[in-house]
ZASE-276225 format. One record per residue (C-alpha): residue number from 1; residue in three letters; x, y, z. Coordinates in Angstrom, 1 decimal, m for minus. Example, Ala and Ser with C-alpha at 12.3 -4.5 7.8 and 13.67 -1.06 7.14 Angstrom:
! ZASE-276225
    k    r      px      py      pz
    1  ALA    12.3    m4.5     7.8
    2  SER    13.7    m1.1     7.1
***
This chain:
! ZASE-276225
    k    r      px      py      pz
    1  MET     1.0    53.9   222.4
    2  VAL     3.0    57.1   222.3
    3  ILE     4.8    56.0   225.4
    4  LEU     5.4    52.5   224.0
    5  ASP     6.7    54.0   220.7
    6  ARG     9.0    56.2   222.5
    7  TYR    10.3    53.3   224.6
    8  PHE    11.0    51.2   221.6
    9  PHE    12.5    54.0   219.6
   10  LYS    14.8    55.2   222.4
   11  GLY    15.9    51.7   223.2
   12  PHE    16.7    50.9   219.6
   13  ILE    18.5    54.1   218.8
   14  SER    20.7    54.0   222.0
   15  THR    21.6    50.3   221.3
   16  PHE    22.3    51.1   217.7
   17  LEU    24.6    54.0   218.5
   18  PHE    26.5    51.9   221.1
   19  CYS    27.0    49.1   218.4
   20  LEU    28.0    51.7   215.8
   21  PHE    30.7    53.1   218.1
   22  LEU    31.9    49.7   219.2
   23  LEU    32.2    48.3   215.7
   24  TRP    33.9    51.6   214.5
   25  SER    36.4    51.2   217.3
   26  LEU    37.1    47.6   216.5
   27  PHE    37.5    48.4   212.8
   28  ILE    40.1    51.0   213.5
   29  LEU    42.0    49.0   216.1
   30  GLY    42.1    46.0   213.8
   31  ASP    43.3    48.1   210.9
   32  ILE    46.0    49.7   213.1
   33  PHE    47.3    46.4   214.5
   34  GLY    47.3    45.1   210.9
   35  PHE    50.2    47.3   210.0
   36  LEU    51.6    48.3   213.5
   37  ASP    55.1    47.1   212.5
   38  GLU    55.1    49.5   209.6
   39  ILE    53.8    52.4   211.7
   40  LEU    56.6    51.9   214.2
   41  ARG    59.3    51.3   211.5
   42  GLU    58.4    54.3   209.4
   43  ARG    57.6    56.4   212.5
   44  ILE    54.3    57.6   211.0
   45  PRO    53.1    60.6   213.0
   46  VAL    50.1    60.1   215.3
   47  ALA    48.5    63.2   213.7
   48  SER    48.6    61.6   210.3
   49  LEU    46.9    58.5   211.6
   50  ILE    44.2    60.6   213.3
   51  ARG    43.5    62.5   210.1
   52  PHE    43.5    59.4   208.0
   53  TYR    40.9    57.6   210.2
   54  THR    38.8    60.7   210.6
   55  TYR    38.5    60.9   206.8
   56  LEU    37.9    57.1   206.7
   57  THR    35.1    57.3   209.2
   58  PRO    32.2    58.0   206.7
   59  PHE    33.2    54.8   204.8
   60  ILE    33.4    52.8   208.0
   61  VAL    30.0    54.1   209.2
   62  THR    28.2    53.2   206.0
   63  GLN    29.7    49.7   206.1
   64  ILE    28.9    48.9   209.7
   65  ALA    25.5    50.6   209.9
   66  PRO    23.5    47.5   208.6
   67  ILE    25.0    45.1   211.1
   68  SER    24.6    47.7   213.9
   69  THR    20.9    47.9   213.1
   70  LEU    20.7    44.1   213.1
   71  ILE    22.4    43.7   216.5
   72  ALA    20.3    46.6   218.0
   73  CYS    17.0    45.1   216.8
   74  VAL    17.8    41.5   217.9
   75  TYR    19.2    42.6   221.2
   76  LEU    16.2    44.9   222.0
   77  LEU    13.5    42.4   220.9
   78  GLY    15.3    39.4   222.5
   79  ASN    15.6    41.3   225.8
   80  LEU    11.9    42.3   225.7
   81  ASN    10.9    38.8   224.9
   82  LYS    13.1    37.4   227.7
   83  HIS    11.1    39.5   230.2
   84  SER     7.8    38.6   228.6
   85  GLU     7.1    42.2   227.5
   86  ILE     6.4    41.2   224.0
   87  THR     3.8    38.7   225.3
   88  ALA     2.2    41.5   227.3
   89  ILE     2.1    43.8   224.3
   90  ARG     0.4    41.1   222.1
   91  ALA    m2.0    40.2   224.9
   92  SER    m3.2    43.8   225.0
   93  GLY    m4.2    43.6   221.4
   94  ILE    m1.3    45.3   219.8
   95  SER    m0.1    43.6   216.6
   96  ILE     3.6    42.8   215.9
   97  TRP     3.6    45.2   213.0
   98  ARG     2.3    48.0   215.2
   99  ALA     4.8    47.3   217.9
  100  LEU     7.7    47.3   215.3
  101  ARG     6.6    50.5   213.8
  102  PRO     9.0    52.8   215.8
  103  ILE    11.9    50.4   215.1
  104  LEU    11.2    50.4   211.4
  105  ALA    10.8    54.2   211.5
  106  ALA    14.2    54.5   213.2
  107  ALA    15.7    52.1   210.6
  108  PHE    14.3    54.3   207.8
  109  ILE    15.9    57.3   209.3
  110  ILE    19.2    55.5   209.6
  111  SER    18.8    54.4   205.9
  112  ILE    18.4    58.0   204.8
  113  PHE    21.4    59.0   207.0
  114  VAL    23.5    56.3   205.4
  115  PHE    22.5    57.5   201.9
  116  ILE    23.4    61.1   202.7
  117  VAL    26.8    60.1   204.3
  118  ASN    27.5    57.8   201.3
  119  ASP    26.5    60.5   198.8
  120  LYS    27.8    63.8   200.3
  121  LEU    30.6    63.0   202.8
  122  LEU    32.2    59.8   201.6
  123  PRO    33.5    60.9   198.1
  124  PRO    35.5    63.9   199.3
  125  ALA    36.6    62.2   202.5
  126  MET    37.9    59.1   200.6
  127  ARG    39.9    61.4   198.3
  128  LEU    41.5    63.0   201.4
  129  ALA    42.1    59.6   203.0
  130  ASN    43.8    58.3   199.9
  131  ARG    46.0    61.4   199.7
  132  ILE    47.1    60.9   203.3
  133  ARG    47.7    57.2   202.7
  134  TYR    49.8    57.9   199.7
  135  GLU    51.8    60.9   201.1
  136  LYS    52.2    59.7   204.8
  137  LEU    51.4    56.0   205.3
  138  ASP    52.7    54.3   202.1
  139  VAL    56.1    56.1   201.9
  140  GLY    58.0    53.0   203.0
  141  LYS    56.3    50.8   200.4
  142  ARG    57.0    53.3   197.6
  143  GLY    60.6    53.6   198.6
  144  LYS    61.3    49.9   198.5
  145  ALA    59.3    49.0   195.4
  146  GLN    60.7    49.4   191.9
  147  SER    57.2    50.1   190.6
  148  ILE    53.6    50.3   192.0
  149  LYS    51.0    49.9   189.3
  150  VAL    47.3    50.7   189.6
  151  GLU    45.0    49.2   187.0
  152  ASN    42.1    50.8   185.2
  153  VAL    42.6    54.4   186.2
  154  ALA    39.9    56.9   185.3
  155  ILE    39.5    60.5   186.4
  156  TYR    37.4    63.5   185.4
  157  GLY    39.9    66.2   184.5
  158  TYR    39.8    69.9   183.8
  159  GLY    38.2    71.2   180.6
  160  ASN    35.6    68.4   180.5
  161  ARG    38.3    65.8   179.9
  162  ILE    37.9    62.1   180.9
  163  ILE    41.2    60.3   181.2
  164  PHE    41.5    56.5   181.1
  165  ALA    44.7    54.5   181.6
  166  ARG    44.9    50.7   181.6
  167  LYS    47.8    51.0   184.1
  168  PHE    49.4    53.8   186.1
  169  ASP    52.9    53.2   187.5
  170  ILE    52.9    55.4   190.7
  171  LYS    56.6    55.0   191.2
  172  GLN    57.6    56.0   187.7
  173  ASN    54.7    58.3   187.0
  174  VAL    53.9    56.5   183.7
  175  LEU    50.4    55.9   182.2
  176  GLU    50.0    53.0   179.9
  177  ASP    47.4    52.6   177.1
  178  THR    45.9    56.0   177.7
  179  ILE    42.7    57.4   176.2
  180  ILE    41.6    61.0   176.6
  181  HIS    38.0    62.1   175.8
  182  ARG    37.4    65.8   175.6
  183  HIS    33.7    66.9   175.7
  184  ASP    32.0    70.2   175.0
  185  ALA    29.5    71.8   177.4
  186  GLN    26.7    69.5   176.1
  187  HIS    28.9    66.5   176.9
  188  ASP    29.4    65.7   173.2
  189  LEU    32.7    64.1   172.4
  190  ILE    34.8    66.5   170.3
  191  LEU    38.3    65.1   170.6
  192  ARG    39.7    61.6   171.3
  193  THR    43.4    61.2   172.0
  194  SER    45.1    57.8   172.6
  195  ALA    48.7    57.1   173.5
  196  LYS    50.6    53.9   174.1
  197  LYS    52.6    55.5   176.9
  198  VAL    52.3    58.8   178.8
  199  TYR    55.0    59.9   181.2
  200  TRP    55.6    62.9   183.5
  201  LYS    58.7    64.9   182.8
  202  ASP    59.6    68.5   183.6
  203  ASN    56.2    69.2   185.1
  204  ALA    54.3    68.1   182.0
  205  TRP    52.9    65.0   180.4
  206  HIS    54.5    63.6   177.3
  207  GLY    53.1    60.8   175.1
  208  GLU    54.5    58.2   172.8
  209  GLN    52.6    56.8   169.7
  210  VAL    49.9    59.5   170.0
  211  VAL    46.8    59.5   167.8
  212  ALA    44.3    62.3   168.0
  213  TYR    40.8    62.3   166.3
  214  ARG    38.4    65.2   166.1
  215  MET    34.7    64.2   166.4
  216  ASP    31.4    65.9   165.4
  217  SER    28.2    66.0   167.4
  218  ALA    27.1    62.7   165.8
  219  GLY    30.2    60.9   167.0
  220  GLU    31.8    60.7   163.5
  221  PHE    35.4    61.4   162.8
  222  VAL    36.2    64.7   161.3
  223  GLY    39.2    64.8   158.9
  224  GLU    42.3    62.7   159.2
  225  PRO    43.8    61.7   162.5
  226  VAL    46.9    63.5   163.8
  227  ILE    49.6    60.8   164.4
  228  SER    52.8    61.6   166.4
  229  ASP    55.6    59.4   167.6
  230  GLU    56.0    61.7   170.5
  231  ALA    54.0    64.7   171.6
  232  LYS    53.2    66.8   174.6
  233  ILE    49.8    65.7   176.1
  234  ASP    47.3    68.4   177.1
  235  ILE    46.6    67.1   180.7
  236  ILE    46.6    69.6   183.5
  237  GLU    46.4    67.1   186.3
  238  THR    49.6    66.0   188.1
  239  PRO    50.5    62.4   189.0
  240  THR    49.2    63.0   192.5
  241  ASP    45.8    63.9   191.0
  242  PHE    45.6    60.5   189.4
  243  ILE    46.1    58.9   192.8
  244  ASN    43.7    61.0   194.7
  245  ASN    40.9    61.7   192.2
  246  GLN    40.3    58.3   190.6
  247  TRP    36.7    57.7   189.7
  248  LYS    35.6    54.6   191.4
  249  PRO    31.8    53.9   191.5
  250  GLU    31.9    53.1   195.2
  251  TYR    33.5    56.4   196.0
  252  MET    31.3    58.6   193.8
  253  SER    28.1    60.4   194.8
  254  TYR    24.9    59.3   193.1
  255  THR    24.9    62.4   190.9
  256  GLN    28.6    62.0   190.0
  257  LEU    28.0    58.4   189.0
  258  LYS    24.9    59.3   187.0
  259  LYS    26.9    61.9   185.1
  260  TYR    29.8    59.5   184.6
  261  ILE    27.4    57.0   183.0
  262  ARG    25.8    59.6   180.8
  263  ILE    29.2    60.7   179.5
  264  PHE    30.4    57.1   178.9
  265  ALA    27.2    55.7   177.5
  266  MET    29.2    55.0   174.3
  267  GLY    31.8    53.1   176.1
  268  GLY    30.3    49.6   175.5
  269  GLN    27.2    47.9   176.6
  270  LYS    28.9    45.7   179.1
  271  SER    30.6    48.6   180.9
  272  TYR    27.4    50.6   180.7
  273  ARG    25.4    47.8   182.3
  274  ARG    27.9    47.4   185.1
  275  LEU    27.8    51.1   185.9
  276  LEU    24.0    51.0   185.9
  277  VAL    24.0    48.2   188.5
  278  ASP    26.4    50.3   190.6
  279  LEU    24.1    53.3   190.3
  280  HIS    21.0    51.4   191.4
  281  TYR    23.0    49.8   194.3
  282  LYS    23.7    53.3   195.7
  283  LEU    20.0    53.5   196.4
  284  ALA    19.6    49.9   197.4
  285  PHE    22.5    49.6   199.9
  286  PRO    21.3    52.1   202.5
  287  PHE    17.9    50.3   202.8
  288  THR    19.8    47.2   203.9
  289  CYS    19.4    48.7   207.4
  290  MET    15.6    48.1   207.1
  291  VAL    16.0    44.7   205.5
  292  THR    18.2    43.4   208.4
  293  ILE    15.4    44.3   210.8
  294  LEU    12.7    42.5   208.8
  295  ILE    14.7    39.3   208.5
  296  SER    16.1    39.3   212.1
  297  ALA    13.0    40.4   214.0
  298  PRO    11.1    37.0   213.5
  299  PHE    14.0    35.1   215.0
  300  ALA    14.3    37.4   218.0
  301  LEU    10.5    37.2   218.6
  302  SER    10.4    33.4   218.3
  303  THR    12.9    32.7   221.0
  304  LYS    11.6    31.5   224.4
  305  ARG    12.3    33.0   227.7
  306  GLY    16.0    33.1   228.3
  307  GLY    16.8    32.5   224.7
  308  ALA    17.8    36.0   223.7
  309  LEU    21.4    35.0   223.0
  310  LEU    20.3    32.2   220.7
  311  GLY    18.0    34.5   218.9
  312  MET    20.8    37.0   218.4
  313  ALA    23.1    34.3   217.1
  314  THR    20.4    32.9   214.7
  315  GLY    19.5    36.4   213.5
  316  ILE    23.2    37.3   212.8
  317  VAL    23.8    34.1   210.9
  318  ILE    20.7    34.6   208.7
  319  ALA    21.5    38.2   208.1
  320  LEU    25.2    37.4   207.2
  321  LEU    23.8    35.3   204.3
  322  TYR    22.9    38.7   202.8
  323  ILE    26.5    39.3   201.8
  324  PRO    26.9    36.4   199.3
  325  VAL    23.3    36.8   198.1
  326  MET    24.1    40.4   197.5
  327  ALA    27.2    39.5   195.6
  328  VAL    25.3    37.0   193.4
  329  GLY    22.6    39.6   192.6
  330  LEU    25.2    42.2   191.6
  331  ALA    27.0    39.6   189.5
  332  LEU    23.8    38.6   187.7
  333  GLY    22.9    42.2   187.1
  334  LYS    26.4    43.1   185.7
  335  GLY    26.4    39.9   183.7
  336  GLY    23.2    40.7   182.0
  337  MET    21.2    37.8   183.4
  338  LEU    19.0    40.3   185.5
  339  PRO    18.0    43.8   184.7
  340  PRO    20.4    46.3   186.4
  341  VAL    17.8    47.6   188.9
  342  LEU    16.8    44.0   189.9
  343  GLY    20.4    42.9   190.3
  344  ALA    21.0    45.8   192.6
  345  TRP    17.9    45.2   194.7
  346  PHE    18.0    41.4   194.5
  347  SER    19.1    40.7   198.1
  348  ASN    16.9    43.4   199.6
  349  ILE    13.9    42.0   197.8
  350  LEU    14.7    38.4   198.7
  351  PHE    15.5    39.0   202.4
  352  GLY    12.9    41.7   202.8
  353  GLY    10.2    39.4   201.4
  354  ALA    11.3    36.5   203.6
  355  GLY    11.2    38.8   206.6
  356  ILE     7.7    40.1   205.8
  357  TYR     6.4    36.5   205.3
  358  LEU     7.9    35.3   208.6
  359  LEU     6.5    38.3   210.5
  360  SER     3.1    37.7   209.1
  361  LYS     3.0    34.4   210.9
  362  PHE     2.9    36.2   214.3
***
């Protein structure tokens, strides 16, 4: 069995790595050809492109890992089935579950790897990739546009400040409908400042229609608000920081998102629930690598001699149904129709359960 386990494990990992490299290459080539005219017109340096796609690699890898595990599993099992090796294994008294153990073990390792990349490498890498995109790749777009607005900007600033803006005009360096929460060391809100408009001038931020409230530890207002038609805003971050350091759940680590949720628990039940779904999904998504094996293995094993290609096509079609089902589960969780943890794990539970049921028939 040790030899068989090693044979399955090595065959699966080698095929997975080949698929990962192939899909990574196709992703980058497709993206480059998508704006090749702009690259040539703006004469974007090759070094900038290399740096950009290097920093983008953690994101690409986490996105293509599940489909790579799927293809590797279906190809390996389909090829073994084509040469009657699966039949010989079963005839020797080895169960399908025992035969699949090294593949499932490899998928578990890949899932842990995806979680680590998603949690440790992706957040800083995406900030650097966004900075290169802004400073090197989007120069032409910024030069032509009168304004470039980003909606719902939120960053964690210096001095325990959380800064929201409904819109950020990158071209004009203007924040609209801005709210600044300042917290103490215990994450209690001590100062809330709002401004209709905040603009960057003379290396400082200035606000219009500014209202500042002091808060106590119970979240109650202390004294009267300070109202100003125009005032200097105590924000250390520069406009570039608002571009590079935006807090997006998909680009945060698990710990960062958990801290973000804890700080903004008072921000409304709807927002709180949506963030909880995103938090649970950070744990659920990496294990998609195992789920794709569970759901695709039965189709690869059920194909007759010479039907490996059909089994692969069937497995891919079934597995690709995961994407809309995943979207439905997340939407139900964020909409309050499912508990956040169930919404995040909905597709994994559904497809994983279906795969286990189908495999039990062998």
